[in-house]
PyMOL Python script that loads the backbone (N, CA, C, O; Angstrom):
from pymol import cmd

cmd.read_pdbstr("""\
ATOM      1  N   GLY A   1      23.203  19.779   6.972  1.00  0.00           N
ATOM      2  CA  GLY A   1      23.930  18.547   7.218  1.00  0.00           C
ATOM      3  C   GLY A   1      23.628  17.515   6.148  1.00  0.00           C
ATOM      4  O   GLY A   1      22.792  17.728   5.271  1.00  0.00           O
ATOM      5  N   MET A   2      24.314  16.413   6.238  1.00  0.00           N
ATOM      6  CA  MET A   2      24.128  15.339   5.270  1.00  0.00           C
ATOM      7  C   MET A   2      22.880  14.538   5.607  1.00  0.00           C
ATOM      8  O   MET A   2      22.607  14.249   6.772  1.00  0.00           O
ATOM      9  N   GLY A   3      22.128  14.186   4.573  1.00  0.00           N
ATOM     10  CA  GLY A   3      20.973  13.325   4.779  1.00  0.00           C
ATOM     11  C   GLY A   3      21.418  11.871   4.840  1.00  0.00           C
ATOM     12  O   GLY A   3      22.523  11.522   4.426  1.00  0.00           O
ATOM     13  N   ILE A   4      20.548  11.046   5.357  1.00  0.00           N
ATOM     14  CA  ILE A   4      20.824   9.610   5.377  1.00  0.00           C
ATOM     15  C   ILE A   4      20.644   9.077   3.965  1.00  0.00           C
ATOM     16  O   ILE A   4      19.614   9.316   3.336  1.00  0.00           O
ATOM     17  N   GLU A   5      21.640   8.355   3.462  1.00  0.00           N
ATOM     18  CA  GLU A   5      21.594   7.911   2.077  1.00  0.00           C
ATOM     19  C   GLU A   5      21.462   6.408   1.914  1.00  0.00           C
ATOM     20  O   GLU A   5      21.049   5.929   0.858  1.00  0.00           O
ATOM     21  N   GLU A   6      21.814   5.652   2.968  1.00  0.00           N
ATOM     22  CA  GLU A   6      21.672   4.212   2.827  1.00  0.00           C
ATOM     23  C   GLU A   6      21.275   3.573   4.143  1.00  0.00           C
ATOM     24  O   GLU A   6      21.399   4.167   5.214  1.00  0.00           O
ATOM     25  N   ALA A   7      20.797   2.348   4.031  1.00  0.00           N
ATOM     26  CA  ALA A   7      20.340   1.603   5.196  1.00  0.00           C
ATOM     27  C   ALA A   7      20.693   0.135   4.991  1.00  0.00           C
ATOM     28  O   ALA A   7      20.881  -0.327   3.865  1.00  0.00           O
ATOM     29  N   THR A   8      20.778  -0.585   6.104  1.00  0.00           N
ATOM     30  CA  THR A   8      21.044  -2.023   6.048  1.00  0.00           C
ATOM     31  C   THR A   8      19.793  -2.767   6.497  1.00  0.00           C
ATOM     32  O   THR A   8      19.174  -2.414   7.500  1.00  0.00           O
ATOM     33  N   ILE A   9      19.430  -3.798   5.745  1.00  0.00           N
ATOM     34  CA  ILE A   9      18.278  -4.616   6.115  1.00  0.00           C
ATOM     35  C   ILE A   9      18.655  -5.425   7.352  1.00  0.00           C
ATOM     36  O   ILE A   9      19.600  -6.212   7.315  1.00  0.00           O
ATOM     37  N   VAL A  10      17.923  -5.235   8.443  1.00  0.00           N
ATOM     38  CA  VAL A  10      18.215  -5.951   9.680  1.00  0.00           C
ATOM     39  C   VAL A  10      17.424  -7.257   9.732  1.00  0.00           C
ATOM     40  O   VAL A  10      17.990  -8.329   9.945  1.00  0.00           O
ATOM     41  N   ARG A  11      16.112  -7.153   9.534  1.00  0.00           N
ATOM     42  CA  ARG A  11      15.278  -8.342   9.724  1.00  0.00           C
ATOM     43  C   ARG A  11      13.971  -8.196   8.964  1.00  0.00           C
ATOM     44  O   ARG A  11      13.264  -7.197   9.099  1.00  0.00           O
ATOM     45  N   TRP A  12      13.666  -9.196   8.170  1.00  0.00           N
ATOM     46  CA  TRP A  12      12.347  -9.285   7.543  1.00  0.00           C
ATOM     47  C   TRP A  12      11.403  -9.979   8.523  1.00  0.00           C
ATOM     48  O   TRP A  12      11.715 -11.053   9.038  1.00  0.00           O
ATOM     49  N   LEU A  13      10.252  -9.365   8.777  1.00  0.00           N
ATOM     50  CA  LEU A  13       9.261  -9.952   9.680  1.00  0.00           C
ATOM     51  C   LEU A  13       8.266 -10.816   8.908  1.00  0.00           C
ATOM     52  O   LEU A  13       7.482 -11.557   9.502  1.00  0.00           O
ATOM     53  N   LYS A  14       8.307 -10.715   7.601  1.00  0.00           N
ATOM     54  CA  LYS A  14       7.429 -11.503   6.726  1.00  0.00           C
ATOM     55  C   LYS A  14       8.292 -12.239   5.720  1.00  0.00           C
ATOM     56  O   LYS A  14       9.420 -11.835   5.440  1.00  0.00           O
ATOM     57  N   LYS A  15       7.753 -13.322   5.179  1.00  0.00           N
ATOM     58  CA  LYS A  15       8.472 -14.036   4.128  1.00  0.00           C
ATOM     59  C   LYS A  15       7.634 -14.035   2.857  1.00  0.00           C
ATOM     60  O   LYS A  15       6.433 -13.765   2.886  1.00  0.00           O
ATOM     61  N   VAL A  16       8.287 -14.340   1.744  1.00  0.00           N
ATOM     62  CA  VAL A  16       7.599 -14.362   0.455  1.00  0.00           C
ATOM     63  C   VAL A  16       6.399 -15.301   0.549  1.00  0.00           C
ATOM     64  O   VAL A  16       6.499 -16.421   1.049  1.00  0.00           O
ATOM     65  N   GLY A  17       5.262 -14.810   0.053  1.00  0.00           N
ATOM     66  CA  GLY A  17       4.031 -15.586   0.093  1.00  0.00           C
ATOM     67  C   GLY A  17       3.123 -15.209   1.247  1.00  0.00           C
ATOM     68  O   GLY A  17       1.950 -15.585   1.265  1.00  0.00           O
ATOM     69  N   ASP A  18       3.658 -14.462   2.220  1.00  0.00           N
ATOM     70  CA  ASP A  18       2.836 -14.041   3.354  1.00  0.00           C
ATOM     71  C   ASP A  18       1.905 -12.900   2.961  1.00  0.00           C
ATOM     72  O   ASP A  18       2.256 -12.040   2.153  1.00  0.00           O
ATOM     73  N   ALA A  19       0.719 -12.909   3.546  1.00  0.00           N
ATOM     74  CA  ALA A  19      -0.202 -11.782   3.397  1.00  0.00           C
ATOM     75  C   ALA A  19       0.263 -10.660   4.322  1.00  0.00           C
ATOM     76  O   ALA A  19       0.668 -10.906   5.459  1.00  0.00           O
ATOM     77  N   VAL A  20       0.201  -9.433   3.824  1.00  0.00           N
ATOM     78  CA  VAL A  20       0.541  -8.265   4.633  1.00  0.00           C
ATOM     79  C   VAL A  20      -0.596  -7.259   4.537  1.00  0.00           C
ATOM     80  O   VAL A  20      -1.323  -7.207   3.545  1.00  0.00           O
ATOM     81  N   SER A  21      -0.732  -6.463   5.587  1.00  0.00           N
ATOM     82  CA  SER A  21      -1.757  -5.427   5.608  1.00  0.00           C
ATOM     83  C   SER A  21      -1.091  -4.063   5.540  1.00  0.00           C
ATOM     84  O   SER A  21      -0.010  -3.862   6.094  1.00  0.00           O
ATOM     85  N   GLU A  22      -1.738  -3.132   4.862  1.00  0.00           N
ATOM     86  CA  GLU A  22      -1.211  -1.767   4.791  1.00  0.00           C
ATOM     87  C   GLU A  22      -0.947  -1.252   6.195  1.00  0.00           C
ATOM     88  O   GLU A  22      -1.813  -1.338   7.066  1.00  0.00           O
ATOM     89  N   GLY A  23       0.243  -0.717   6.417  1.00  0.00           N
ATOM     90  CA  GLY A  23       0.603  -0.175   7.721  1.00  0.00           C
ATOM     91  C   GLY A  23       1.259  -1.176   8.653  1.00  0.00           C
ATOM     92  O   GLY A  23       1.784  -0.793   9.698  1.00  0.00           O
ATOM     93  N   GLU A  24       1.239  -2.454   8.292  1.00  0.00           N
ATOM     94  CA  GLU A  24       1.875  -3.490   9.108  1.00  0.00           C
ATOM     95  C   GLU A  24       3.394  -3.417   8.946  1.00  0.00           C
ATOM     96  O   GLU A  24       3.893  -3.188   7.844  1.00  0.00           O
ATOM     97  N   ILE A  25       4.123  -3.608  10.036  1.00  0.00           N
ATOM     98  CA  ILE A  25       5.585  -3.605   9.968  1.00  0.00           C
ATOM     99  C   ILE A  25       6.041  -4.870   9.247  1.00  0.00           C
ATOM    100  O   ILE A  25       5.696  -5.981   9.650  1.00  0.00           O
ATOM    101  N   VAL A  26       6.817  -4.694   8.180  1.00  0.00           N
ATOM    102  CA  VAL A  26       7.262  -5.862   7.416  1.00  0.00           C
ATOM    103  C   VAL A  26       8.773  -6.069   7.453  1.00  0.00           C
ATOM    104  O   VAL A  26       9.254  -7.183   7.247  1.00  0.00           O
ATOM    105  N   VAL A  27       9.520  -5.000   7.715  1.00  0.00           N
ATOM    106  CA  VAL A  27      10.981  -5.128   7.700  1.00  0.00           C
ATOM    107  C   VAL A  27      11.587  -4.062   8.610  1.00  0.00           C
ATOM    108  O   VAL A  27      11.059  -2.958   8.737  1.00  0.00           O
ATOM    109  N   GLU A  28      12.699  -4.416   9.235  1.00  0.00           N
ATOM    110  CA  GLU A  28      13.456  -3.465  10.043  1.00  0.00           C
ATOM    111  C   GLU A  28      14.755  -3.143   9.320  1.00  0.00           C
ATOM    112  O   GLU A  28      15.455  -4.041   8.852  1.00  0.00           O
ATOM    113  N   VAL A  29      15.072  -1.855   9.233  1.00  0.00           N
ATOM    114  CA  VAL A  29      16.323  -1.438   8.610  1.00  0.00           C
ATOM    115  C   VAL A  29      17.101  -0.562   9.582  1.00  0.00           C
ATOM    116  O   VAL A  29      16.525   0.068  10.468  1.00  0.00           O
ATOM    117  N   GLU A  30      18.404  -0.534   9.404  1.00  0.00           N
ATOM    118  CA  GLU A  30      19.265   0.255  10.270  1.00  0.00           C
ATOM    119  C   GLU A  30      19.961   1.324   9.442  1.00  0.00           C
ATOM    120  O   GLU A  30      20.593   1.031   8.427  1.00  0.00           O
ATOM    121  N   THR A  31      19.835   2.569   9.892  1.00  0.00           N
ATOM    122  CA  THR A  31      20.560   3.662   9.257  1.00  0.00           C
ATOM    123  C   THR A  31      21.709   4.041  10.181  1.00  0.00           C
ATOM    124  O   THR A  31      21.903   3.424  11.229  1.00  0.00           O
ATOM    125  N   ALA A  32      22.459   5.045   9.793  1.00  0.00           N
ATOM    126  CA  ALA A  32      23.570   5.502  10.631  1.00  0.00           C
ATOM    127  C   ALA A  32      23.067   5.993  11.984  1.00  0.00           C
ATOM    128  O   ALA A  32      23.817   6.021  12.960  1.00  0.00           O
ATOM    129  N   LYS A  33      21.791   6.381  12.037  1.00  0.00           N
ATOM    130  CA  LYS A  33      21.279   7.018  13.247  1.00  0.00           C
ATOM    131  C   LYS A  33      20.345   6.147  14.074  1.00  0.00           C
ATOM    132  O   LYS A  33      20.246   6.338  15.286  1.00  0.00           O
ATOM    133  N   ALA A  34      19.658   5.199  13.451  1.00  0.00           N
ATOM    134  CA  ALA A  34      18.624   4.474  14.188  1.00  0.00           C
ATOM    135  C   ALA A  34      18.195   3.224  13.439  1.00  0.00           C
ATOM    136  O   ALA A  34      18.465   3.060  12.249  1.00  0.00           O
ATOM    137  N   THR A  35      17.514   2.344  14.175  1.00  0.00           N
ATOM    138  CA  THR A  35      16.829   1.224  13.538  1.00  0.00           C
ATOM    139  C   THR A  35      15.400   1.676  13.265  1.00  0.00           C
ATOM    140  O   THR A  35      14.730   2.216  14.145  1.00  0.00           O
ATOM    141  N   VAL A  36      14.947   1.452  12.049  1.00  0.00           N
ATOM    142  CA  VAL A  36      13.653   1.965  11.605  1.00  0.00           C
ATOM    143  C   VAL A  36      12.780   0.803  11.156  1.00  0.00           C
ATOM    144  O   VAL A  36      13.246  -0.105  10.468  1.00  0.00           O
ATOM    145  N   GLU A  37      11.510   0.836  11.549  1.00  0.00           N
ATOM    146  CA  GLU A  37      10.550  -0.169  11.097  1.00  0.00           C
ATOM    147  C   GLU A  37       9.849   0.350   9.852  1.00  0.00           C
ATOM    148  O   GLU A  37       9.346   1.474   9.835  1.00  0.00           O
ATOM    149  N   ILE A  38       9.818  -0.469   8.812  1.00  0.00           N
ATOM    150  CA  ILE A  38       9.197  -0.069   7.555  1.00  0.00           C
ATOM    151  C   ILE A  38       7.839  -0.751   7.441  1.00  0.00           C
ATOM    152  O   ILE A  38       7.722  -1.966   7.599  1.00  0.00           O
ATOM    153  N   GLU A  39       6.814   0.056   7.164  1.00  0.00           N
ATOM    154  CA  GLU A  39       5.455  -0.468   7.043  1.00  0.00           C
ATOM    155  C   GLU A  39       5.150  -0.846   5.600  1.00  0.00           C
ATOM    156  O   GLU A  39       5.711  -0.283   4.659  1.00  0.00           O
ATOM    157  N   ALA A  40       4.252  -1.807   5.447  1.00  0.00           N
ATOM    158  CA  ALA A  40       3.765  -2.156   4.112  1.00  0.00           C
ATOM    159  C   ALA A  40       2.993  -0.963   3.556  1.00  0.00           C
ATOM    160  O   ALA A  40       2.127  -0.422   4.243  1.00  0.00           O
ATOM    161  N   PRO A  41       3.293  -0.542   2.319  1.00  0.00           N
ATOM    162  CA  PRO A  41       2.589   0.595   1.722  1.00  0.00           C
ATOM    163  C   PRO A  41       1.195   0.225   1.227  1.00  0.00           C
ATOM    164  O   PRO A  41       0.389   1.104   0.922  1.00  0.00           O
ATOM    165  N   ALA A  42       0.911  -1.068   1.147  1.00  0.00           N
ATOM    166  CA  ALA A  42      -0.387  -1.527   0.652  1.00  0.00           C
ATOM    167  C   ALA A  42      -0.645  -2.917   1.213  1.00  0.00           C
ATOM    168  O   ALA A  42       0.274  -3.587   1.684  1.00  0.00           O
ATOM    169  N   SER A  43      -1.897  -3.342   1.160  1.00  0.00           N
ATOM    170  CA  SER A  43      -2.243  -4.703   1.557  1.00  0.00           C
ATOM    171  C   SER A  43      -2.090  -5.635   0.368  1.00  0.00           C
ATOM    172  O   SER A  43      -2.338  -5.241  -0.772  1.00  0.00           O
ATOM    173  N   GLY A  44      -1.683  -6.872   0.631  1.00  0.00           N
ATOM    174  CA  GLY A  44      -1.541  -7.841  -0.449  1.00  0.00           C
ATOM    175  C   GLY A  44      -0.642  -8.977  -0.021  1.00  0.00           C
ATOM    176  O   GLY A  44      -0.531  -9.282   1.167  1.00  0.00           O
ATOM    177  N   ILE A  45       0.000  -9.601  -0.991  1.00  0.00           N
ATOM    178  CA  ILE A  45       0.903 -10.718  -0.741  1.00  0.00           C
ATOM    179  C   ILE A  45       2.333 -10.253  -1.019  1.00  0.00           C
ATOM    180  O   ILE A  45       2.604  -9.644  -2.054  1.00  0.00           O
ATOM    181  N   LEU A  46       3.242 -10.544  -0.090  1.00  0.00           N
ATOM    182  CA  LEU A  46       4.656 -10.231  -0.319  1.00  0.00           C
ATOM    183  C   LEU A  46       5.177 -11.178  -1.397  1.00  0.00           C
ATOM    184  O   LEU A  46       5.336 -12.376  -1.162  1.00  0.00           O
ATOM    185  N   MET A  47       5.438 -10.629  -2.575  1.00  0.00           N
ATOM    186  CA  MET A  47       5.783 -11.456  -3.732  1.00  0.00           C
ATOM    187  C   MET A  47       7.280 -11.692  -3.873  1.00  0.00           C
ATOM    188  O   MET A  47       7.709 -12.793  -4.220  1.00  0.00           O
ATOM    189  N   THR A  48       8.071 -10.665  -3.604  1.00  0.00           N
ATOM    190  CA  THR A  48       9.518 -10.821  -3.719  1.00  0.00           C
ATOM    191  C   THR A  48      10.208 -10.062  -2.602  1.00  0.00           C
ATOM    192  O   THR A  48       9.709  -9.047  -2.117  1.00  0.00           O
ATOM    193  N   ILE A  49      11.358 -10.570  -2.205  1.00  0.00           N
ATOM    194  CA  ILE A  49      12.279  -9.844  -1.335  1.00  0.00           C
ATOM    195  C   ILE A  49      13.532  -9.619  -2.169  1.00  0.00           C
ATOM    196  O   ILE A  49      14.283 -10.553  -2.449  1.00  0.00           O
ATOM    197  N   VAL A  50      13.747  -8.373  -2.561  1.00  0.00           N
ATOM    198  CA  VAL A  50      14.870  -8.023  -3.429  1.00  0.00           C
ATOM    199  C   VAL A  50      16.149  -7.866  -2.608  1.00  0.00           C
ATOM    200  O   VAL A  50      17.231  -8.251  -3.051  1.00  0.00           O
ATOM    201  N   ALA A  51      16.017  -7.301  -1.417  1.00  0.00           N
ATOM    202  CA  ALA A  51      17.174  -7.044  -0.560  1.00  0.00           C
ATOM    203  C   ALA A  51      17.100  -7.955   0.662  1.00  0.00           C
ATOM    204  O   ALA A  51      16.256  -7.746   1.534  1.00  0.00           O
ATOM    205  N   PRO A  52      17.966  -8.959   0.738  1.00  0.00           N
ATOM    206  CA  PRO A  52      17.930  -9.879   1.877  1.00  0.00           C
ATOM    207  C   PRO A  52      18.496  -9.244   3.142  1.00  0.00           C
ATOM    208  O   PRO A  52      19.090  -8.167   3.094  1.00  0.00           O
ATOM    209  N   GLU A  53      18.305  -9.918   4.269  1.00  0.00           N
ATOM    210  CA  GLU A  53      18.872  -9.441   5.527  1.00  0.00           C
ATOM    211  C   GLU A  53      20.382  -9.298   5.384  1.00  0.00           C
ATOM    212  O   GLU A  53      21.052 -10.174   4.836  1.00  0.00           O
ATOM    213  N   GLY A  54      20.903  -8.187   5.883  1.00  0.00           N
ATOM    214  CA  GLY A  54      22.334  -7.924   5.791  1.00  0.00           C
ATOM    215  C   GLY A  54      22.721  -7.069   4.597  1.00  0.00           C
ATOM    216  O   GLY A  54      23.835  -6.549   4.535  1.00  0.00           O
ATOM    217  N   ALA A  55      21.801  -6.922   3.646  1.00  0.00           N
ATOM    218  CA  ALA A  55      22.095  -6.116   2.455  1.00  0.00           C
ATOM    219  C   ALA A  55      22.057  -4.633   2.802  1.00  0.00           C
ATOM    220  O   ALA A  55      21.270  -4.198   3.643  1.00  0.00           O
ATOM    221  N   THR A  56      22.918  -3.864   2.143  1.00  0.00           N
ATOM    222  CA  THR A  56      22.894  -2.412   2.277  1.00  0.00           C
ATOM    223  C   THR A  56      22.251  -1.837   1.022  1.00  0.00           C
ATOM    224  O   THR A  56      22.638  -2.167  -0.099  1.00  0.00           O
ATOM    225  N   VAL A  57      21.265  -0.975   1.232  1.00  0.00           N
ATOM    226  CA  VAL A  57      20.496  -0.432   0.111  1.00  0.00           C
ATOM    227  C   VAL A  57      20.437   1.083   0.211  1.00  0.00           C
ATOM    228  O   VAL A  57      20.583   1.652   1.293  1.00  0.00           O
ATOM    229  N   GLU A  58      20.222   1.730  -0.926  1.00  0.00           N
ATOM    230  CA  GLU A  58      20.014   3.172  -0.926  1.00  0.00           C
ATOM    231  C   GLU A  58      18.606   3.465  -0.423  1.00  0.00           C
ATOM    232  O   GLU A  58      17.681   2.678  -0.626  1.00  0.00           O
ATOM    233  N   ILE A  59      18.462   4.611   0.236  1.00  0.00           N
ATOM    234  CA  ILE A  59      17.138   5.032   0.679  1.00  0.00           C
ATOM    235  C   ILE A  59      16.242   5.155  -0.559  1.00  0.00           C
ATOM    236  O   ILE A  59      16.666   5.671  -1.592  1.00  0.00           O
ATOM    237  N   ASN A  60      15.025   4.685  -0.444  1.00  0.00           N
ATOM    238  CA  ASN A  60      14.024   4.672  -1.522  1.00  0.00           C
ATOM    239  C   ASN A  60      14.263   3.588  -2.573  1.00  0.00           C
ATOM    240  O   ASN A  60      13.554   3.543  -3.579  1.00  0.00           O
ATOM    241  N   ALA A  61      15.254   2.712  -2.356  1.00  0.00           N
ATOM    242  CA  ALA A  61      15.431   1.575  -3.262  1.00  0.00           C
ATOM    243  C   ALA A  61      14.277   0.595  -3.061  1.00  0.00           C
ATOM    244  O   ALA A  61      13.690   0.535  -1.980  1.00  0.00           O
ATOM    245  N   VAL A  62      13.957  -0.161  -4.090  1.00  0.00           N
ATOM    246  CA  VAL A  62      12.958  -1.221  -3.959  1.00  0.00           C
ATOM    247  C   VAL A  62      13.614  -2.391  -3.225  1.00  0.00           C
ATOM    248  O   VAL A  62      14.627  -2.928  -3.675  1.00  0.00           O
ATOM    249  N   ILE A  63      13.024  -2.779  -2.088  1.00  0.00           N
ATOM    250  CA  ILE A  63      13.588  -3.900  -1.326  1.00  0.00           C
ATOM    251  C   ILE A  63      12.702  -5.132  -1.385  1.00  0.00           C
ATOM    252  O   ILE A  63      13.128  -6.230  -1.028  1.00  0.00           O
ATOM    253  N   GLY A  64      11.469  -4.947  -1.838  1.00  0.00           N
ATOM    254  CA  GLY A  64      10.542  -6.060  -1.991  1.00  0.00           C
ATOM    255  C   GLY A  64       9.319  -5.576  -2.733  1.00  0.00           C
ATOM    256  O   GLY A  64       9.125  -4.374  -2.918  1.00  0.00           O
ATOM    257  N   THR A  65       8.486  -6.524  -3.160  1.00  0.00           N
ATOM    258  CA  THR A  65       7.276  -6.131  -3.877  1.00  0.00           C
ATOM    259  C   THR A  65       6.059  -6.806  -3.267  1.00  0.00           C
ATOM    260  O   THR A  65       6.122  -7.941  -2.795  1.00  0.00           O
ATOM    261  N   ILE A  66       4.945  -6.074  -3.290  1.00  0.00           N
ATOM    262  CA  ILE A  66       3.664  -6.570  -2.796  1.00  0.00           C
ATOM    263  C   ILE A  66       2.690  -6.589  -3.956  1.00  0.00           C
ATOM    264  O   ILE A  66       2.530  -5.592  -4.659  1.00  0.00           O
ATOM    265  N   ASP A  67       2.035  -7.729  -4.156  1.00  0.00           N
ATOM    266  CA  ASP A  67       1.005  -7.842  -5.187  1.00  0.00           C
ATOM    267  C   ASP A  67      -0.337  -7.622  -4.528  1.00  0.00           C
ATOM    268  O   ASP A  67      -0.823  -8.473  -3.784  1.00  0.00           O
ATOM    269  N   ALA A  68      -0.942  -6.461  -4.807  1.00  0.00           N
ATOM    270  CA  ALA A  68      -2.242  -6.154  -4.222  1.00  0.00           C
ATOM    271  C   ALA A  68      -3.333  -6.853  -5.010  1.00  0.00           C
ATOM    272  O   ALA A  68      -4.512  -6.725  -4.679  1.00  0.00           O
TER     273      ALA A  68
END
""", "prot")
cmd.dss("prot")
cmd.show_as("cartoon", "prot")
cmd.util.cbc("prot")
cmd.orient("prot")
């Protein structure tokens, strides 16, 4: 079958400048099949949000950056 190729940013739980911990939920995205919670891959400060709420992005696209 077809894999999921894109997702829509539903809600950012953190804003730029916030401290995040590895494994903490930072953003919710919606795919064709489900709403998925995305965890921070590392601890640090959320430096940028590249994809705002409502944006549609490809799976594995950079949606934000964390400065560890």
